[in-house]
N, C-alpha and C positions, 0 to 999 in steps of 0.2 A: 714514446714510450708505451706498452700496455699495461694497464694498471691490475688486469685481472687476476684475481686471487689461485693459487693451488687449489687443484680442483674442482674451480666453477665452471671450469671448459665441459669434464668431464659429467657435472652434474645437468649441465644446461643438455650434452648430445642422451644423455639418460631420458631426460623431460622430452626433450623430441621425440626420442623413439614411441617413448610409452604412450604421447597423444596421437602418431602416425598410429601403433597401435589397438586403440581405441577407435578408432574413427574405421579402422579396417574390420576390426568385429563387428562393428555399430553395423555396416555393412553388409555384413554375411547375416547375422539376423535378420534385417530386413528383406533381404532376397529371401533367405529361407521360410519367414512370414508370412511373403506374400506368394509364395511355392503354393504353400501348402494351407491357404486359405480358402475355409469352404464356402462354393459358390454357391445362392439362392438362390431356389428354382423359380419360377416364373410363376405366380400367386394369379388365381384367377377374380375376376371383378367378383363384388359382392352380389349377393342376391341375380344371378344369370339367369336364373328360368324358375319355374314351380312356385307351387302355391303350398300355405299351412295348410296339411292334414290334420282331418277331423279327432277327437281321442276318441272318439267311438270306432273310428276306421283303425286307429292304430292296435286298438283290442282285439277286433276282429281277425285279425293278419297276425299278431303277435306269436301265437299261439301256433305255428305252422310254418314263420318264414325263419330262414335260417338267417342267421348276422349272425357279423363281428368286422372290426375294423382292420384290414392289410397293412401290415406293419409291414414296410419292402426298402429295409435301411439298413444298410452295414453289416447284415448278416445277421441281425438281431431282430426278435419277433415279439409285440409284447400282444400278440393277435390272441382277442376273445374265441373259441371254440363256438365254428356256428352251431347254433341251435342253442349253444348257451345264453347264460341272460346277461346282457350288455344294453346301455343306451339308447332308447329309439327316440327319437321326437314324431317322425308320422307311419301313416299306412303306405303313402306313395307319393311320388310328382305327379304336379300335373303334366300332362302331356301334351304337347302343337297338336292340329289334325294332321291324320298324314297320310298316306297314300295304302291302302290296305292288300297285305300279303299275306301267303296263308303259310303256315309255321312247314316245319320242315322235316323228318324223322330223326334217328339222332346218330351223327357223325362227329367225331372225335376231330378240334382242332389242330393246326399243322402249323398256322404262318397265320401273324397280325402283321397289318401296314395302317399307318396312320400318315399319310402321304401331307400334309398341309405340316406337320413341325416334322418330315423325313424319317418316319420309324418305319424300320422291319424287321421284325423278328421273328425266327423261328416258334414254335411252343411247345411247351412239355406238360403234362399234368402233375399237380399236387397236390397232396390231401392234407390232414393234419397229421399234427408232430404228437408227438406220444402224452404230452402236458394239455391236448387240447387247442390248439392254437393252428392257424392258420400257415403253415411251410409257404416257406419263401426260397427263390431260387438262389441256388448256392454252387459253391464249388467252380468246377468248368463253368458253368450256364447259370453264372453268378450275373450277369449281365445281359442275358434271354428273359424274355415275359414268360408268363407261366398262366397256365389256365386251372381255374379251381375244381378238382373232377367232383367235387360236389355240387358243384350248377352244373343247368341245362346245358349240353350243346352247340355251337352257332343255330342260329336258326328253329331253336327248339321251342316252346310256349316259355315264358319267363327268362326272368336275368343271367347271362353268359357272365360270368367275372374271370376277369384275366387281370393281374394285377405284374407288378413289375418294381425293380427298386429305382431310387431315383439318384441314390449318386453311391458309389463304393468306397471301400478304405482311402483316407486320405485325402477325400470329396471329389473324389475323380466323378465324373458323370456318367449315369447309367443308363438302360435305356429309356427308362421314362422321366428322365429329369423335365423334360420340355412338356410334358402331360397339361399343365395349368393352364398350358399357353392356348389350349384347344378351344373355339366358339362353334356355341350353337350355328349348325350349317356345314358345321365340319365335315366328313366322311370316315370311317374305320369302314377297315374290309378283313374278312377271316375269312381262309381257306380252310376245308374240311379235308378229312382224310378221303372223302367219295369223290372228292375235284370237284366237287360245289363250292361256290365262292360267295360267301353272305357280306351284302353292304349295310351298314349302319350307319346314323344320321344324327350329329350331334346336338341333344335339345338344351343339355344343362351342363355348366360344371361347376362345382362347387368344393369348399375345403371347410373341414371340423376337425376341432380340438378331438384328438384322441378319443377324451375319456367323455365325448359327446356325439362318438358317431351314430348317427341314425341311422342303425343296424336293420330295419323292417325295409325302409326308406331302401338301402341297397339293395338285400337280398330277397325284400319279398315277392312273391308273386304277381305276376304281371298279366293283361292278358293279350299281349301281342308277344313277337320274340324284341326282345331290347336284350342290348351291354352292358358293363358297368367297365369301367376302368381304373382300376388304385394304384395309387404306389403315395409316398408321405409328401408331405410337402410342411413351408413355414417355414418357422426359425429353428436352427438347431441347438439343440442341445449340449453343449459340453460334457458335461457333468453325466448325463443318461444314455450319453452318445449315439442320438438319434433325434431327431423331428418331431416337431409338438403337436401338425398336423396328418390329416390324410387330407387328398386330393383324388375326388372320385368324377367322375364322366359318365356321362348315362347318354345314351345312346338308344335308337328304335331301330330296329331294320326298314328297311326301306326294298331290297333287292333279294330274291335267292336263286 
């Protein structure tokens, strides 16, 4: 004989349904959270290469070197204007000895390839935005790399500057997501409009807080043709909606 009171069966069924619903909601939240989680880009090892520059050297070059950190993240830019005052800790990076190569006449870049991280991207020129910051790829070309047209063309004396995003909306990986995985000895190839290809060899990979970006180190003049690859890196600041650091790859021309 059943001793169940009237209404107990109904309450039990309701509680069971609520428990099942809670489990379903929890699973959905977990799946959504995982699917929208922002991946962390690889970071270069500490002090990959280079030496501490002298204070006198920094003063000597600061007046003529353009400089800024290139913030390539999620369509926003906090990049200082090249030539504007921003933090710099050095006059240049110490380069390992390499083959002597003759500088080339100007010719704009059209494609960049980074074989060791499986990156190939067309290049388009970008300059400065109205507020004086460095423009970043946007729109249909968001996931392409871009050449800063205020820097030398590939093979000219000085550092050719190429930037790209690390992630896109929702944390999707962008063209330079793996940039921090490059290591000294890796190569970068840049095709020019005149049909020549300039090959660079990486000698340093570094990461800097955006408020401590080494402007002169990155944009300053060099006595041989060089390359700088720039993207964002480090942890993602949800409030600012950008990564906290910049990853910079330094390379020297070895063939062209």
